[in-house]
Each structure stands twice: as C-alpha cells, then as structure tokens.
C-alpha positions in Angstrom: 12.9 -24.3 18.9 10.2 -26.7 20.9 8.4 -23.5 21.2 8.8 -22.5 18.2 7.4 -25.7 16.5 4.2 -25.2 19.3 3.5 -21.7 17.1 3.4 -23.2 14.6 1.2 -25.8 15.2 -1.1 -23.1 15.8 -1.3 -22.7 12.0 -0.6 -26.7 11.4 -3.0 -28.8 13.6 -3.2 -31.3 11.0 0.5 -31.4 9.9 3.5 -33.7 11.1 6.2 -30.8 11.4 9.8 -32.8 10.6 11.4 -29.0 10.3 12.0 -26.2 11.0 15.3 -23.6 10.3 15.4 -19.5 10.2 15.1 -18.8 6.8 15.7 -15.3 4.0 18.0 -11.8 4.9 15.0 -9.5 5.8 16.3 -6.6 8.0 13.0 -6.5 10.0 10.8 -9.5 10.8 12.3 -13.4 11.8 11.2 -15.7 9.2 11.7 -19.7 9.9 11.0 -22.5 7.2 8.4 -24.7 8.3 9.2 -28.1 6.9 6.0 -31.1 7.2 5.8 -34.7 6.0 3.2 -33.8 3.6 3.3 -34.7 0.1 1.6 -32.4 -1.4 1.9 -28.9 0.2 5.6 -29.6 2.2 6.7 -26.1 3.1 5.9 -22.7 4.5 6.8 -19.4 6.2 6.3 -18.5 9.7 7.2 -15.1 11.2 7.2 -13.1 14.0 6.5 -9.6 13.3 8.9 -6.7 14.6 6.2 -5.1 15.9 8.4 -1.6 17.1 8.4 -1.3 13.5 4.7 -2.6 12.9 2.9 -1.0 15.6 -0.4 -2.0 14.2 0.7 -5.8 13.7 -3.3 -6.8 12.7 -3.5 -4.0 10.2 -0.6 -5.3 8.2 -2.5 -8.4 8.4 -5.9 -7.1 7.3 -4.4 -4.9 4.5 -2.7 -8.6 3.1 -5.6 -10.6 3.7 -7.5 -8.0 1.3 -4.8 -7.9 -1.3 -4.6 -11.1 -1.1 -8.3 -12.1 -2.1 -9.0 -9.8 -4.2 -5.5 -10.9 -6.4 -6.7 -14.1 -6.2 -10.4 -13.2 -7.3 -8.9 -12.0 -10.9 -6.8 -14.9 -11.7 -8.0 -17.5 -14.2 -6.8 -21.1 -13.0 -4.6 -21.0 -16.4 -3.0 -18.1 -14.9 0.8 -18.5 -13.8 0.8 -16.1 -10.7 0.9 -17.2 -7.4 0.3 -15.6 -4.3 1.1 -17.1 -0.6 -1.7 -18.0 1.4 -2.3 -17.3 5.1 -2.6 -19.8 6.9 -5.8 -19.7 9.8 -5.6 -20.5 13.6 -7.9 -22.8 14.7 -9.8 -19.7 16.4 -10.1 -18.8 12.4 -7.6 -15.5 13.2 -4.7 -14.8 10.4 -2.4 -14.2 13.8 -1.1 -15.5 16.9 0.0 -13.9 20.4 2.4 -16.1 22.1 2.9 -16.1 26.1 5.0 -13.2 25.4 3.0 -11.4 23.6 4.6 -11.7 20.1 2.8 -12.0 17.2 3.0 -14.3 15.1 1.9 -15.3 11.0 1.8 -18.1 8.6 1.5 -18.1 4.7 2.0 -20.8 2.3 5.3 -21.1 0.4 6.0 -20.5 -2.7 8.5 -23.3 -4.1 10.6 -23.7 -7.7 11.2 -19.8 -7.1 14.7 -17.8 -8.0 14.5 -14.9 -5.3 17.2 -12.6 -6.3 19.9 -10.6 -4.7 21.5 -9.0 -7.8 19.8 -8.5 -11.6 21.9 -11.4 -13.9 21.7 -10.7 -16.5 19.1 -8.3 -18.9 16.3 -10.9 -19.3 15.9 -10.9 -15.4 15.6 -7.4 -15.6 12.6 -7.5 -17.9 11.4 -10.5 -15.8 11.5 -8.1 -12.6 9.9 -4.9 -14.0 7.2 -6.7 -16.0 6.5 -8.8 -11.8 6.5 -5.6 -10.7 3.6 -4.1 -13.6 1.4 -7.5 -13.3 1.2 -6.7 -9.5 0.1 -2.9 -9.6 -2.0 -4.5 -12.5 -3.6 -6.6 -10.6 -4.4 -3.8 -7.4 -4.6 -0.9 -9.5 -8.5 -1.4 -8.9 -8.4 -2.0 -5.3 -10.2 0.6 -3.7 -7.1 2.8 -2.2 -9.8 3.5 1.1 -10.5 0.4 1.8 -6.6 -0.4 2.6 -5.6 1.1 6.2 -2.1 2.8 6.4 0.5 0.1 8.6 3.3 2.7 8.0 2.1 6.1 8.6 5.2 9.1 7.1 6.4 5.7 5.1 7.9 6.8 1.7 7.7 10.8 3.2 10.7 11.9 2.6 10.7 15.5 3.9 9.5 13.4 7.6 12.6 11.2 7.3 14.7 14.6 6.7 12.6 16.1 10.0 13.5 12.7 12.0 17.2 12.9 10.6 17.5 16.6 11.6 16.0 15.4 15.2 18.4 12.9 15.7 21.2 15.1 14.8 20.5 17.7 17.5 20.9 14.4 19.8 23.6 12.7 19.6 27.7 12.9 19.1 29.0 11.0 16.5 32.8 10.7 16.2 34.2 12.7 12.9 35.4 10.6 10.1 35.5 10.9 6.3 32.6 8.5 5.7 30.3 10.7 8.7 31.3 13.8 6.9 30.6 12.4 3.5 26.5 11.6 4.4 26.5 15.1 6.5 27.3 16.6 3.2 25.5 14.4 1.0 22.4 15.1 2.9 22.9 18.7 3.5 23.0 19.6 -0.5 20.1 17.9 -1.3 17.8 18.6 1.5 15.7 21.1 -0.5 14.8 18.3 -2.8 13.2 16.1 -1.5 9.7 17.3 -1.3 9.1 16.5 -5.2 6.8 14.4 -4.9 4.8 15.1 -1.9 4.1 18.5 -3.8 2.7 16.8 -6.2 0.6 14.2 -4.6 -0.5 17.9 -2.2 -1.4 19.3 -5.7 -3.3 16.3 -6.7 -1.0 15.8 -9.8 -0.2 12.3 -8.4 -2.8 9.9 -7.6 -2.6 7.9 -4.0 -2.8 4.1 -5.5 -2.3 1.3 -3.8 1.3 0.1 -3.6 3.5 -2.3 -2.4 5.7 -0.3 -0.1 9.0 -2.4 -0.1 9.2 -4.2 -4.1 13.1 -4.7 -3.8 13.8 -7.8 -6.4 14.6 -10.6 -3.8 10.4 -9.5 -3.5 9.3 -10.2 -7.0 9.9 -14.4 -7.2 10.9 -15.8 -11.2 9.6 -19.4 -11.9 13.1 -22.0 -11.8 12.4 -22.9 -15.5 10.8 -21.2 -17.5 12.8 -17.7 -15.2 9.4 -15.9 -15.6 7.9 -13.4 -12.9 5.1 -15.3 -10.8 4.6 -13.8 -7.6 5.0 -10.9 -5.4 6.5 -11.6 -1.8 6.9 -9.6 1.4 3.2 -7.3 2.0 3.5 -6.5 5.0 4.3 -2.3 3.1 0.9 -3.0 1.5 -0.5 0.8 1.7 -2.3 3.7 0.1 0.4 6.2 -1.4 2.7 6.6 -5.1 3.5 4.3 -7.1 6.6 6.0 -7.7 7.6 5.4 -4.8 7.3 1.3 -6.0 9.2 1.8 -9.0 12.1 3.5 -7.6 12.5 1.1 -5.0 12.5 -1.6 -7.3 14.8 0.1 -9.5 17.2 1.0 -7.1 18.4 -2.5 -5.8 17.9 -3.7 -9.2 20.4 -1.1 -11.0 22.8 -1.7 -8.2 24.8 -4.2 -9.4 27.5 -4.2 -6.5 24.7 -5.2 -4.3 23.1 -3.1 -1.5 25.6 -4.5 1.8 29.0 -3.8 -0.5 31.5 -2.8 1.4 32.9 -1.0 -2.0 30.7 2.3 -1.5 32.9 3.9 -3.4 32.0 1.7 -6.3 29.0 1.9 -6.1 26.9 2.5 -9.8 23.2 2.8 -11.3 23.8 0.5 -14.4 21.2 2.1 -16.7 21.0 -1.0 -19.3 19.0 -2.3 -16.1 17.3 0.0 -15.7 16.2 0.1 -19.4 14.8 -3.4 -19.3 13.2 -3.3 -15.7 11.3 0.3 -17.5 10.4 -2.2 -20.1 9.0 -5.1 -18.6 7.1 -2.3 -16.3 5.9 -0.3 -18.8 4.9 -3.0 -21.3 2.1 -3.7 -18.5 1.7 -1.1 -16.6 0.8 1.4 -19.2 -2.8 1.1 -18.9 -3.2 2.6 -15.9 -0.1 5.3 -16.1 -0.6 8.8 -16.8 1.5 11.6 -18.0 1.9 12.9 -14.7 3.2 9.4 -13.9 5.4 8.9 -16.4 7.0 12.9 -15.5 7.7 11.9 -12.4 9.4 9.0 -12.5 12.8 10.4 -12.6 12.3 12.2 -9.2 10.9 8.6 -7.5 13.9 6.8 -8.9 16.5 9.4 -7.2 15.1 10.3 -4.6 13.7 6.6 -3.3 17.9 5.8 -2.9 18.5 9.0 -1.4 15.5 8.5 0.6 16.5 4.7 2.4 20.4 6.3 2.2 18.8 9.3 4.3 17.4 6.4 6.6 20.3 4.4 7.2 21.8 7.2 8.1 19.8 8.2 10.7 19.9 5.1 12.2 23.6 4.9 12.2 23.8 7.6 13.9 20.3 6.9 16.4 22.6 3.9 18.0 21.3 0.9 15.0 17.5 0.6 16.4 15.8 0.3 13.2 17.3 -2.3 10.7 19.2 -5.5 12.2 23.0 -5.0 12.3 26.0 -7.4 11.7 28.9 -4.6 13.1 28.5 -1.3 14.6 29.2 0.6 11.2 26.6 -1.3 9.0 24.2 1.2 9.0 27.1 3.6 8.1 28.2 1.9 5.0 24.7 0.5 3.9 24.0 4.3 4.2 26.9 5.6 1.9 26.4 2.6 -0.2 22.5 4.5 -1.4 23.9 7.6 -1.3 26.7 6.3 -4.1 24.1 5.3 -6.1 21.7 8.8 -5.3 24.6 10.2 -7.2 25.1 8.0 -10.2 21.6 8.7 -10.7 21.9 12.3 -11.2 24.8 12.4 -13.3 23.2 9.7 -15.4 19.7 11.7 -15.7 19.3 13.1 -19.0 20.2 8.7 -20.2 17.1 7.4 -17.3 14.9 10.3 -18.8 15.1 9.1 -22.1 14.4 5.5 -21.2 11.5 6.8 -19.2 9.9 8.8 -22.3 11.5 6.3 -25.3 
C-alpha cells in the first residue's frame, strides 16, 4: 500500500493522505478511494488503467479531458450537473507511469451521490434516462472528429461475432447444457448482428460522441434529491452510435435480477422500467434526434444485450482473458444472463416499439 500512496502523492503533492482502499466493482481497471485530511475536498479516485484493454491510454485521457472541458464550458454556476475533474501531476501530465510501466490517473470524487447496481423504483428509472440524455445533450455539439477511437471495434457487433468464430475454432470446451445453450443462441441470431452497422454505413445513422459504457452504475444520483447529477467512467468515450449507449443503459437498468445473478433462467426485461428510462431520456434528448434514430432504437436495445452476452461467452471460451472473474464459469453465467435478457426483449418487441414511439 505504501507504493500506492507514493503514486497518489504524484497527483496530490500538497495533501496529507490518511487512507487508501479499493473501491467500486469494475471489471476492467483497479480503482482506489484516496482519503485526505482536507476539509474542503477529502476524497479522490486513483486508478490503474488496464492497458491490455486500453492499448492507447494516453488517448483515453485525451478524450476524457476534451469531453470534461467541453461539458464544464457549457455549465452555469447554478447547474447541478457535475463531472469528475482530472488531476495533473507536478509535470502537468494527466497520467503517471510507475517503475513497472503501469498507467495511473487520478480525479476528483463526486460525493453525496448514489451509484445504483439495480433500479429500485420508477422514479430512479426516469432519472437514469434523464442522466444519459443530459450527457448526450451536453456533448452533442462536440465535433466528433476531435475524439480519438480508443477502442477500435468496440460496439461493432459483427466484429465480436467474427472473433467468436475464431476463438471457437481454436478451443475445446466440455459440452454442457449451459454451453450448448450459448452455442445455439448465437447461431440462431448470427444473421441479424449487422443491423446498426449497415445503417451507419448507409449514412442513415450518424456517428456522434458517445459514452460507450453507460450502465446504470455509471449515472450518479444526488443522495438527497435523487436527481441525476453526473456521468462517470468516461474511459470508453469515443465516436459511435448513440443507439449502443441507450441500449446499454436499458440493458443494465431493465434487468432487475442484476447482471451477476446465478439464476440466469429467471432473467426478464422489465418494460415498465424501460418506459420510464425512455421517457426520461427522450424528454431531454429529442431535440437532437432524427426519425431514423427512433426507428433503430429497438435494434440497439436488443443488439447490445446480445453483444455483451457474446463477449462474455467468447471470453469464457478463450479462458477468461478480458473480464475479471471470481470462478471459472463466471463469464459463462454472465453470458447466459445477457442471452436470456435478449430473449425477453425479443418476446416483447411490440411493447418496446410502442413505448419508443409513444
């Protein structure tokens, strides 16, 4: 821990650090909560980026700084919306490389905020949708060409399918009910994975700045008012389709069993929660949406659940190389959760489309 304290001091040279502890439940980076004796701002976030996932970490930080500065420039002193402030080292760098070559960054901590793992009521659902809509609205006029593509192929479902086929050819996995379910589920839906990418290639859907990973636990609610006040975890900010963002938000919010449930056969997509998330989102985002956006929102909702399941399943086959796991079959169960969620979305297509256009 003394080494981590020394790294934290690179970003907080004037502060007295009283405690550092692991923080959050992310599957990619190592995150620590740094406590200082400051009365005004006692808490900070310190992270070690997973450079196996983010092979261009400097570009990740460049994107985050660009988006943060853009949003801060649009907020008035009376706005309740907040965004983490990136801390710089004494050399004015937005990151620090330790003696092992590990990539570290630090930022301010948004206190008095709730981070939800599951939506607990309809009011929370609407605020989650509003939070994503506010974030999209704030960055909608950011020139998308200014953002670097930090994760080439990210949210390109046909690419994930191609990778799945390659992994499938090179590994031997013992047959089981769960594994066979996964194989069959992917096979039955393989022809439909290109719907959004085709629309993008045809110019029907525009490329915009997106968050890339707007799960509900990345949208913070103010603890007292319960209003959405911040979007965090901006590592995946990049050019893309907002449909992936909205789909990811609904995927994570409308599965009341949670993403880590072992009872994957019981997973359902809750359309009442979906209605509230969509109402919250569209209430603030409708000004920059097109008719085509609405037409493809259902495809984004269905596809993103399938895509994540495909990624989990592929990682399980490959030996759990990408996502952190607690046991050997962890990614397999995660995949089945997403596949069951996809099935529930498909079974309620008419209801979901009606909600979108209501």
